Backbone bond lengths (Angstrom), bond angles and torsions (degrees), N, CA, C in turn:
res aa  C-N    CA-C-N  psi(-1)  N-CA   C-N-CA  omega(-1)  CA-C   N-CA-C  phi
1 M - - - 1.514 - - 1.579 105.25 -
2 S 1.353 112.51 137.66 1.466 120.21 179.30 1.496 110.85 -64.20
3 L 1.337 117.84 137.35 1.437 123.23 -177.49 1.538 115.12 -59.46
4 L 1.329 113.67 -32.29 1.497 117.39 -174.84 1.538 110.74 -119.69
5 A 1.286 118.43 27.02 1.446 121.09 -177.92 1.561 109.57 -61.15
6 G 1.277 115.65 131.77 1.474 121.49 176.88 1.542 112.03 84.23
7 K 1.281 119.42 -4.44 1.435 124.26 -179.19 1.547 113.04 -78.99
8 I 1.276 119.18 140.34 1.460 123.31 175.13 1.512 110.01 -112.13
9 G 1.300 116.74 129.03 1.482 121.64 -176.26 1.495 114.05 -132.88
10 V 1.353 115.16 155.91 1.483 119.78 172.34 1.496 109.10 -128.05
11 V 1.292 116.20 138.55 1.464 126.32 -171.73 1.519 109.74 -115.68
12 F 1.334 115.65 117.56 1.461 122.68 175.41 1.519 108.98 -106.48
13 G 1.309 119.38 124.52 1.466 120.05 170.49 1.539 116.56 120.97
14 V 1.305 120.46 5.03 1.455 121.31 176.76 1.532 108.24 -70.99
15 A 1.307 118.63 126.55 1.481 121.00 176.24 1.495 109.61 -115.92
16 N 1.373 118.10 -39.94 1.457 121.14 177.90 1.548 106.32 -159.64
17 K 1.309 115.40 -173.69 1.473 121.37 -174.86 1.498 113.36 -65.09
18 R 1.316 116.86 -19.32 1.508 120.00 178.68 1.529 113.29 -88.21
19 S 1.327 117.33 -4.83 1.472 119.93 -176.58 1.517 110.27 -64.22
20 I 1.325 116.22 140.96 1.485 120.80 173.20 1.525 107.42 -60.77
21 A 1.299 118.70 -36.90 1.462 122.82 -179.50 1.569 109.42 -59.76
22 W 1.299 116.31 -37.93 1.458 118.35 177.96 1.519 113.11 -69.00
23 A 1.341 116.44 -39.52 1.425 120.50 177.59 1.527 110.77 -60.03
24 I 1.315 117.20 -43.88 1.473 121.05 -179.38 1.536 109.69 -71.03
25 A 1.320 116.92 -42.26 1.427 118.84 177.30 1.546 113.55 -57.46
26 Q 1.295 115.75 -42.81 1.495 118.67 176.30 1.520 110.59 -61.04
27 A 1.311 117.92 -41.65 1.442 121.12 -178.88 1.520 110.08 -67.21
28 W 1.354 119.36 -41.24 1.419 120.50 177.40 1.533 113.18 -63.13
29 Q 1.325 114.69 -40.22 1.443 119.43 179.03 1.561 111.54 -63.86
30 K 1.373 115.09 -44.39 1.444 119.36 178.82 1.536 111.56 -63.77
31 A 1.339 116.32 -26.25 1.496 120.33 178.71 1.493 112.06 -84.34
32 G 1.391 116.63 1.42 1.427 116.97 174.50 1.518 117.88 110.70
33 A 1.308 117.12 -4.83 1.452 120.53 -176.77 1.560 111.45 -77.75
34 T 1.308 115.23 150.39 1.460 120.78 170.97 1.513 107.20 -104.25
35 L 1.358 113.79 129.24 1.457 118.59 -168.44 1.545 113.68 -121.34
36 A 1.314 114.87 149.46 1.431 124.10 167.28 1.527 108.62 -117.35
37 F 1.349 116.93 159.25 1.443 120.75 -174.12 1.473 110.36 -133.94
38 T 1.330 118.11 155.15 1.468 124.01 168.76 1.546 109.61 -118.66
39 Y 1.287 114.99 160.95 1.479 119.49 173.38 1.509 108.47 -135.54
40 Q 1.329 116.69 154.20 1.473 123.49 -176.96 1.528 107.06 -105.86
41 G 1.370 117.89 96.69 1.413 120.66 169.48 1.531 113.45 84.08
42 E 1.341 114.63 158.02 1.407 121.13 -175.08 1.534 113.56 -64.80
43 R 1.343 113.45 -25.96 1.523 118.64 -178.39 1.490 110.70 -60.09
44 L 1.325 117.83 -35.39 1.471 122.40 -175.71 1.511 113.00 -98.21
45 K 1.299 116.74 -7.70 1.475 118.68 -172.19 1.533 112.51 -59.30
46 E 1.325 117.54 -47.26 1.466 120.55 -174.77 1.535 110.31 -63.23
47 N 1.353 120.37 -42.91 1.437 122.86 177.06 1.537 112.59 -58.25
48 V 1.340 113.39 -51.20 1.440 117.39 -177.44 1.549 112.33 -67.62
49 E 1.311 114.43 -37.86 1.506 118.97 178.90 1.531 110.91 -59.21
50 E 1.329 115.14 -41.74 1.484 120.17 -179.77 1.492 110.78 -66.52
51 L 1.341 119.18 -40.81 1.458 121.45 -179.25 1.563 110.31 -68.49
52 V 1.305 115.97 -52.02 1.443 117.36 -174.85 1.534 113.47 -67.64
53 G 1.332 114.48 -21.22 1.482 120.43 174.63 1.516 112.44 -59.35
54 T 1.364 116.60 -21.74 1.465 119.79 -178.10 1.528 110.22 -76.31
55 F 1.355 116.03 -14.62 1.471 121.98 176.55 1.522 111.99 -84.02
56 G 1.311 116.57 -9.98 1.483 121.38 -177.54 1.485 112.07 126.34
57 P 1.311 117.32 152.02 1.452 122.72 -174.16 1.553 113.63 -68.29
58 D 1.292 114.79 -17.45 1.495 119.09 -178.38 1.515 114.04 -95.29
59 T 1.348 114.44 5.38 1.493 116.61 -179.81 1.503 110.68 -64.90
60 L 1.299 117.68 127.90 1.477 125.24 -176.93 1.546 108.41 -71.83
61 L 1.381 115.18 126.81 1.444 120.34 178.04 1.528 106.41 -133.97
62 I 1.366 113.76 121.46 1.494 118.83 -169.67 1.586 107.27 -128.44
63 P 1.327 115.76 134.26 1.433 116.61 174.32 1.515 111.00 -69.40
64 C 1.383 117.16 145.83 1.446 116.92 178.56 1.543 108.87 -159.95
65 D 1.270 114.70 119.26 1.484 123.89 168.40 1.521 106.69 -95.32
66 V 1.323 116.87 110.94 1.492 119.68 -171.26 1.501 111.91 -70.72
67 T 1.343 117.71 -6.30 1.482 120.11 175.41 1.520 111.52 -87.50
68 K 1.352 117.78 -0.55 1.444 122.09 -177.83 1.494 110.58 -117.93
69 D 1.299 117.42 116.37 1.500 121.03 -178.96 1.481 111.75 -61.30
70 E 1.350 119.23 -37.36 1.429 119.33 178.97 1.482 114.77 -63.73
71 D 1.393 119.01 -32.80 1.419 121.96 172.98 1.555 112.28 -66.46
72 I 1.275 116.18 -41.25 1.451 120.06 179.93 1.531 109.54 -66.11
73 D 1.353 114.95 -42.93 1.484 117.88 177.88 1.511 111.75 -58.94
74 R 1.335 116.36 -41.29 1.468 119.89 179.59 1.512 112.05 -63.04
75 V 1.348 117.25 -40.34 1.452 120.41 180.00 1.518 110.73 -58.87
76 F 1.287 117.42 -48.71 1.430 118.81 -175.56 1.527 113.58 -74.95
77 S 1.329 115.39 -25.22 1.485 121.22 172.18 1.533 109.02 -63.45
78 E 1.331 115.33 -49.57 1.451 119.85 178.67 1.521 113.71 -60.39
79 L 1.357 114.28 -40.63 1.419 118.86 179.01 1.583 112.08 -63.51
80 R 1.315 114.54 -41.61 1.429 119.93 176.88 1.523 112.31 -62.31
81 Q 1.333 114.58 -43.50 1.458 120.81 -178.40 1.577 109.09 -63.89
82 K 1.341 117.99 -41.43 1.450 120.08 -174.21 1.547 113.28 -83.17
83 F 1.325 115.54 -38.69 1.505 118.77 -172.35 1.506 113.38 -115.91
84 G 1.330 118.88 -24.84 1.414 120.05 -178.19 1.512 115.80 78.14
85 K 1.323 116.98 -10.84 1.483 119.62 -178.36 1.542 108.04 -159.00
86 L 1.310 115.87 175.70 1.456 123.53 178.33 1.489 108.89 -151.53
87 D 1.330 115.30 137.93 1.467 119.40 -179.52 1.567 111.18 -116.87
88 L 1.334 116.09 -30.86 1.477 119.68 -170.18 1.516 108.76 -134.59
89 L 1.356 114.59 146.23 1.437 121.84 173.97 1.519 108.08 -142.95
90 L 1.330 114.34 128.84 1.482 119.82 173.99 1.537 110.57 -111.70
91 H 1.326 114.31 125.08 1.488 121.02 -179.51 1.535 103.77 -110.13
92 S 1.343 115.47 110.39 1.427 121.02 176.67 1.552 110.65 -132.67
93 V 1.309 111.40 54.94 1.517 122.49 -171.41 1.488 110.88 -120.79
94 A 1.332 115.78 127.55 1.480 120.35 177.85 1.486 108.36 -159.54
95 F 1.346 114.15 147.34 1.468 118.17 178.04 1.554 108.27 -161.83
96 A 1.285 114.52 142.88 1.498 122.49 167.88 1.505 106.55 -146.20
97 P 1.353 117.09 142.58 1.463 119.56 176.53 1.533 111.72 -56.07
98 K 1.292 115.62 142.02 1.459 120.86 -171.48 1.510 112.39 -56.81
99 D 1.331 115.69 -39.08 1.475 116.12 -178.23 1.513 114.42 -67.91
100 A 1.339 115.33 -17.01 1.495 118.64 177.25 1.504 111.50 -81.29
101 L 1.357 117.21 -9.35 1.442 121.70 177.93 1.513 111.71 -101.78
102 E 1.340 114.86 14.06 1.453 121.82 -179.66 1.540 107.04 -126.91
103 G 1.319 116.57 155.67 1.442 117.81 177.25 1.534 114.58 71.97
104 R 1.298 116.93 -150.12 1.484 124.15 -176.38 1.540 112.56 -96.54
105 F 1.322 113.94 139.45 1.487 117.89 175.84 1.522 112.19 -55.86
106 V 1.321 117.08 -38.89 1.444 120.10 -177.79 1.508 113.24 -56.81
107 N 1.300 118.72 -21.92 1.442 120.72 -179.68 1.598 112.85 -92.87
108 T 1.299 116.01 10.01 1.462 119.32 176.30 1.549 111.89 -58.31
109 S 1.303 116.47 128.17 1.427 118.35 -179.31 1.516 111.42 -77.00
110 R 1.326 116.22 160.50 1.475 120.07 177.32 1.522 110.43 -59.12
111 E 1.328 116.15 -42.55 1.439 118.95 -178.77 1.509 114.34 -67.37
112 A 1.337 118.57 -39.41 1.430 121.10 176.76 1.551 111.19 -64.71
113 F 1.332 115.83 -35.56 1.461 119.75 180.00 1.546 107.82 -68.57
114 R 1.322 117.58 -40.59 1.459 121.22 -179.59 1.514 111.86 -65.68
115 I 1.339 116.31 -45.59 1.439 118.33 -178.68 1.484 114.15 -66.36
116 S 1.334 115.63 -42.84 1.482 118.57 -179.05 1.551 110.78 -62.82
117 H 1.324 118.01 -39.07 1.458 120.71 178.74 1.489 113.20 -72.97
118 D 1.331 117.15 -37.80 1.483 119.28 178.00 1.515 111.49 -62.06
119 V 1.349 115.69 -50.73 1.478 119.23 -177.78 1.490 113.36 -72.49
120 S 1.371 118.16 -42.43 1.425 121.65 -169.57 1.520 116.07 -89.22
121 A 1.362 117.30 -23.41 1.464 121.35 -175.13 1.552 111.54 -121.37
122 Y 1.304 115.12 -57.99 1.460 117.63 -176.27 1.540 112.08 -59.35
123 S 1.319 115.64 -31.47 1.489 117.68 -178.35 1.513 111.64 -59.62
124 L 1.417 117.43 -31.17 1.452 117.07 176.26 1.511 113.11 -63.78
125 V 1.363 116.08 -38.53 1.447 121.34 178.66 1.505 108.84 -63.67
126 A 1.312 117.34 -47.53 1.506 122.45 -176.90 1.535 109.21 -63.28
127 L 1.328 116.76 -43.51 1.463 118.08 -177.49 1.521 109.70 -70.64
128 A 1.325 120.23 -37.58 1.411 122.05 179.71 1.541 109.20 -62.88
129 R 1.339 116.09 -40.56 1.458 121.00 -178.09 1.538 108.65 -65.60
130 G 1.342 117.76 -36.99 1.437 120.61 177.95 1.529 112.78 -71.96
131 A 1.305 117.23 -35.85 1.445 122.14 -175.81 1.549 113.86 -76.59
132 A 1.315 115.73 -35.87 1.484 120.05 -170.21 1.537 112.57 -54.91
133 P 1.305 122.58 -41.47 1.475 119.56 -177.14 1.531 111.07 -68.42
134 L 1.332 120.29 -17.33 1.424 123.37 177.44 1.531 112.69 -89.89
135 M 1.321 117.16 -16.11 1.479 123.50 -177.19 1.550 105.60 -89.72
136 T 1.300 117.16 63.38 1.456 122.03 -174.66 1.515 112.91 -72.40
137 N 1.339 118.53 -17.87 1.449 122.77 179.42 1.543 108.12 -112.22
138 G 1.332 118.43 23.14 1.456 120.85 -172.65 1.523 109.32 85.90
139 G 1.334 113.33 178.52 1.497 117.39 -177.98 1.479 110.90 -178.83
140 S 1.344 112.78 179.19 1.456 120.98 -179.61 1.531 109.62 -132.71
141 I 1.308 116.97 122.96 1.462 122.36 174.56 1.507 108.14 -109.65
142 V 1.312 117.10 127.87 1.462 120.68 -174.49 1.537 106.71 -124.97
143 A 1.326 118.22 126.67 1.488 122.18 -179.11 1.535 107.09 -118.14
144 M 1.328 114.16 155.27 1.490 120.85 -179.56 1.523 108.34 -102.33
145 T 1.316 115.74 128.70 1.487 119.77 175.84 1.540 108.27 -130.85
146 Y 1.319 116.08 -170.59 1.465 122.62 -175.14 1.508 109.64 -152.52
147 Y 1.323 116.55 153.08 1.478 124.23 -177.24 1.524 114.60 -56.91
148 G 1.366 114.40 -21.39 1.478 118.19 175.32 1.497 115.05 -62.88
149 A 1.325 118.92 -7.92 1.422 124.90 171.98 1.501 111.06 -73.12
150 E 1.334 116.23 -25.01 1.491 121.82 -171.82 1.483 111.48 -107.39
151 K 1.377 118.43 -38.92 1.453 124.11 -177.32 1.540 109.23 -129.13
152 V 1.316 114.80 157.82 1.480 119.81 179.22 1.529 111.73 -71.31
153 I 1.302 114.99 123.16 1.467 121.38 176.48 1.553 106.25 -115.27
154 P 1.341 118.63 123.70 1.440 119.91 -178.62 1.520 111.85 -54.94
155 H 1.319 115.21 133.13 1.485 125.89 179.33 1.517 115.29 73.43
156 Y 1.344 117.16 -2.69 1.491 118.29 178.22 1.564 109.85 -79.63
157 N 1.341 115.03 -34.91 1.454 121.16 166.88 1.532 113.72 47.74
158 V 1.335 115.77 -125.99 1.460 120.36 -174.38 1.502 114.66 -60.92
159 M 1.326 116.30 -25.05 1.443 119.67 178.10 1.540 111.05 -66.43
160 G 1.335 117.99 -34.49 1.420 121.80 175.13 1.511 112.21 -62.81
161 V 1.318 116.71 -39.64 1.454 121.12 -180.00 1.557 107.80 -71.65
162 A 1.289 117.42 -38.51 1.504 118.04 176.65 1.520 110.63 -65.80
163 K 1.317 118.26 -37.46 1.450 118.36 179.21 1.574 112.32 -70.47
164 A 1.337 115.71 -28.07 1.473 118.32 173.44 1.517 108.63 -67.71
165 A 1.297 119.39 -36.94 1.466 122.64 175.42 1.496 110.02 -66.44
166 L 1.329 118.92 -38.53 1.469 122.10 176.51 1.512 111.79 -60.54
167 E 1.390 115.75 -44.50 1.455 118.83 -179.86 1.512 112.66 -65.87
168 A 1.329 116.45 -39.30 1.451 119.64 177.82 1.523 107.98 -66.94
169 S 1.326 120.66 -41.90 1.445 122.29 177.72 1.553 110.57 -57.72
170 T 1.287 116.33 -38.57 1.431 121.30 179.10 1.521 111.79 -57.15
171 R 1.340 115.19 -44.92 1.473 118.52 178.85 1.554 111.82 -64.69
172 Y 1.323 117.37 -43.00 1.453 119.53 -178.51 1.487 110.79 -69.80
173 L 1.331 119.56 -37.87 1.469 122.82 173.39 1.480 111.80 -62.13
174 A 1.312 118.40 -44.06 1.457 121.30 178.56 1.524 111.13 -57.30
175 N 1.339 116.28 -39.13 1.475 117.94 179.01 1.499 111.50 -70.74
176 D 1.337 117.17 -43.14 1.483 120.49 179.47 1.536 113.05 -63.18
177 L 1.338 116.40 -41.39 1.435 120.69 -169.17 1.563 111.28 -97.41
178 G 1.296 118.47 -7.49 1.465 119.67 -179.71 1.508 115.29 -58.35
179 P 1.345 118.90 -39.11 1.477 117.21 178.02 1.525 114.04 -60.79
180 S 1.343 116.24 -22.05 1.507 120.30 177.32 1.548 110.69 -92.55
181 K 1.325 115.40 11.57 1.467 120.18 178.58 1.510 111.91 64.08
182 I 1.337 118.15 28.47 1.449 124.60 174.26 1.498 109.18 -100.74
183 R 1.316 116.14 122.66 1.461 121.79 -179.30 1.525 110.64 -101.66
184 V 1.330 114.74 142.55 1.444 118.11 -178.76 1.557 108.61 -131.22
185 N 1.312 116.99 121.31 1.464 122.04 -175.81 1.550 111.68 -139.49
186 C 1.302 116.10 160.86 1.450 123.93 176.68 1.532 110.57 -116.33
187 I 1.309 116.21 142.68 1.467 122.29 166.43 1.524 106.14 -105.40
188 S 1.352 116.94 122.43 1.434 121.93 173.45 1.502 109.31 -96.60
189 A 1.304 116.53 100.41 1.478 121.75 -173.50 1.513 112.63 -86.69
190 G 1.266 118.88 145.37 1.439 122.73 168.28 1.524 109.14 -66.72
191 P 1.316 117.91 164.82 1.445 121.63 -176.19 1.499 113.05 -58.46
192 M 1.305 116.00 138.49 1.466 123.57 178.03 1.503 108.49 -136.11
193 N 1.332 118.64 150.97 1.421 122.88 -176.30 1.553 109.60 -80.28
194 T 1.332 115.57 75.90 1.456 120.33 179.70 1.558 109.09 -106.67
195 L 1.343 115.35 173.36 1.430 119.89 178.87 1.495 111.73 -59.98
196 A 1.335 116.74 -41.80 1.478 121.95 -177.24 1.518 109.44 -69.50
197 A 1.370 116.51 -42.00 1.458 117.69 -176.72 1.554 112.11 -66.41
198 R 1.299 116.61 -31.52 1.478 119.14 -178.50 1.537 111.03 -66.63
199 G 1.334 119.62 -13.42 1.450 121.82 178.35 1.526 112.08 -83.99
200 I 1.361 115.68 -2.19 1.512 119.08 179.09 1.511 108.76 -96.60
201 A 1.341 115.91 122.67 1.459 120.47 178.78 1.524 110.61 -56.42
202 G 1.354 117.69 138.65 1.448 121.77 178.32 1.489 114.90 74.70
203 F 1.345 118.01 21.96 1.444 119.24 -173.02 1.528 111.97 -66.99
204 L 1.349 117.33 -37.05 1.473 119.68 179.77 1.549 110.54 -63.91
205 D 1.332 115.36 -38.39 1.451 118.82 174.28 1.565 112.44 -59.61
206 M 1.358 114.15 -38.50 1.432 117.61 177.90 1.511 112.81 -62.81
207 L 1.302 116.43 -41.06 1.487 120.18 176.66 1.540 109.48 -54.67
208 K 1.316 114.44 -51.50 1.494 119.37 -175.73 1.561 108.97 -64.02
209 H 1.355 117.08 -40.23 1.495 117.61 178.77 1.501 112.66 -61.42
210 Y 1.316 116.44 -45.32 1.485 119.09 178.30 1.504 110.82 -59.80
211 E 1.326 116.26 -44.51 1.493 120.01 -178.00 1.545 109.60 -60.49
212 A 1.282 118.18 -38.30 1.454 123.46 -176.85 1.500 112.69 -76.13
213 H 1.370 118.63 -29.19 1.475 118.83 -170.35 1.552 113.91 -115.23
214 A 1.316 117.83 -14.05 1.455 118.80 177.45 1.529 108.85 -70.03
215 P 1.339 120.85 143.07 1.415 123.23 179.87 1.581 113.97 -53.25
216 L 1.295 115.25 -36.10 1.497 118.29 178.85 1.500 114.53 -81.30
217 K 1.320 117.24 -3.49 1.498 126.07 174.78 1.538 109.21 54.97
218 R 1.314 117.33 44.73 1.464 120.67 176.88 1.545 106.02 -164.60
219 N 1.308 115.62 171.12 1.473 122.29 174.04 1.519 110.56 -98.06
220 V 1.307 115.73 158.68 1.480 121.71 -177.56 1.560 108.90 -70.15
221 L 1.307 116.17 149.81 1.457 123.77 -179.52 1.550 108.45 -105.25
222 P 1.354 113.98 150.37 1.483 118.88 -179.57 1.506 113.18 -54.85
223 D 1.342 119.02 -41.33 1.445 122.73 179.93 1.502 112.84 -61.05
224 E 1.372 115.06 -32.13 1.487 118.12 -179.93 1.536 110.76 -72.09
225 L 1.309 116.71 -33.67 1.496 120.28 175.77 1.536 109.01 -69.45
226 G 1.322 114.49 -36.16 1.495 117.92 175.78 1.459 112.40 -62.69
227 A 1.337 117.76 -42.90 1.433 122.12 179.38 1.516 113.79 -64.29
228 T 1.331 114.75 -38.37 1.490 120.30 175.61 1.497 112.32 -66.48
229 G 1.318 116.50 -43.04 1.446 123.53 177.79 1.493 110.19 -61.34
230 T 1.317 119.26 -37.91 1.458 124.38 177.83 1.518 111.41 -66.94
231 F 1.310 114.81 -42.79 1.460 119.84 177.08 1.534 111.66 -59.84
232 L 1.318 116.37 -48.99 1.475 119.41 179.25 1.542 112.29 -64.90
233 A 1.263 117.93 -26.48 1.459 119.66 178.60 1.528 111.33 -83.81
234 S 1.297 118.16 -14.92 1.470 121.76 -174.72 1.540 114.20 -90.86
235 D 1.320 115.78 169.24 1.443 120.09 177.00 1.521 114.26 -67.15
236 G 1.358 115.18 -15.13 1.471 121.05 176.78 1.519 110.66 -63.63
237 A 1.343 117.89 -22.06 1.461 122.65 178.65 1.513 111.44 -107.06
238 A 1.316 116.08 27.23 1.505 119.45 -173.80 1.497 114.41 -61.51
239 A 1.363 118.00 -25.00 1.434 121.57 -177.64 1.519 111.02 -103.57
240 I 1.314 120.97 13.86 1.457 125.20 -177.62 1.507 109.52 -111.28
241 T 1.314 117.15 116.34 1.500 120.78 173.10 1.475 109.99 -151.67
242 G 1.362 114.34 152.71 1.494 120.95 177.49 1.531 111.98 75.53
243 Q 1.316 117.76 18.27 1.507 121.62 -173.35 1.543 110.29 -108.85
244 V 1.319 112.37 155.67 1.463 121.37 170.39 1.540 106.59 -111.86
245 L 1.270 117.20 113.51 1.429 122.00 -178.19 1.570 109.81 -102.71
246 Y 1.346 110.93 118.51 1.480 116.03 -177.12 1.518 111.63 -83.70
247 V 1.337 117.09 126.23 1.433 122.77 179.30 1.537 104.27 -126.13
248 D 1.324 116.38 77.83 1.449 123.24 -168.75 1.523 112.99 -141.38
249 C 1.339 115.35 24.33 1.443 120.10 -178.92 1.519 112.64 62.39
250 G 1.291 117.15 21.35 1.475 121.96 176.11 1.492 116.70 89.93
251 Y 1.375 118.21 4.31 1.457 121.16 -173.98 1.561 109.93 -59.12
252 Q 1.321 119.37 -36.51 1.446 122.84 -174.06 1.524 112.85 -61.86
253 I 1.305 118.61 -24.26 1.461 119.28 -176.54 1.521 114.15 -81.90
254 M 1.385 116.92 -14.30 1.398 120.41 -174.01 1.468 116.00 -79.05
255 G 1.347 118.49 139.92 1.458 123.07 174.51 1.516 108.80 -95.65
256 M 1.278 120.06 -43.51 1.428 124.06 178.82 1.539 110.01 -137.36
């Protein structure tokens, strides 16, 4: 029996075929879930439209700027109208102005700090609030984070602070939504060659460093993140909530 048979999910954050969100969405669909997708702006629409079209012509695709409450409200209204319920939500959304990922963290502007936290952390709170009324039989919310929330990573700067806020938000949401049988967890993925990652200076050096120092002596693969996302979405993770699960070939355990 498929792990996610009969489950309805919505995926936020697909940008192209290299997106972690796309890897997890493919795994969810293969496990039996029916999915809807959102896209951020017209620039990404064509890419996302082409990808989700492989799931069938009736796949729901909705524009959503996660900094706008009216966009979020529209997404969940359309989900309610089409499906009547929701079981799964994937949050794979993050952004910081490029100049905030260069130079010293101490020089982060007030506006860059606000934007990065609004898009990368508060959006999880807003999406969880919108999803919860549709998760009438409980549900699973999965967010993507990174080790830069816990330790200093060169050039990650304000994004690391925003991811720390995302992880703390996960714990508070897990507590709030637990009585409704809604679980909220994070996957902390090792570096992958995504559109977002390529905006970080020295990213290729980071890939080589992880490969050299992680216990498994390699970097994580998209399919492995998909498998972890499927586990967290499934009943096999029914007692897991408020957690950050590291999928980084063991890099997080190393001191030197």
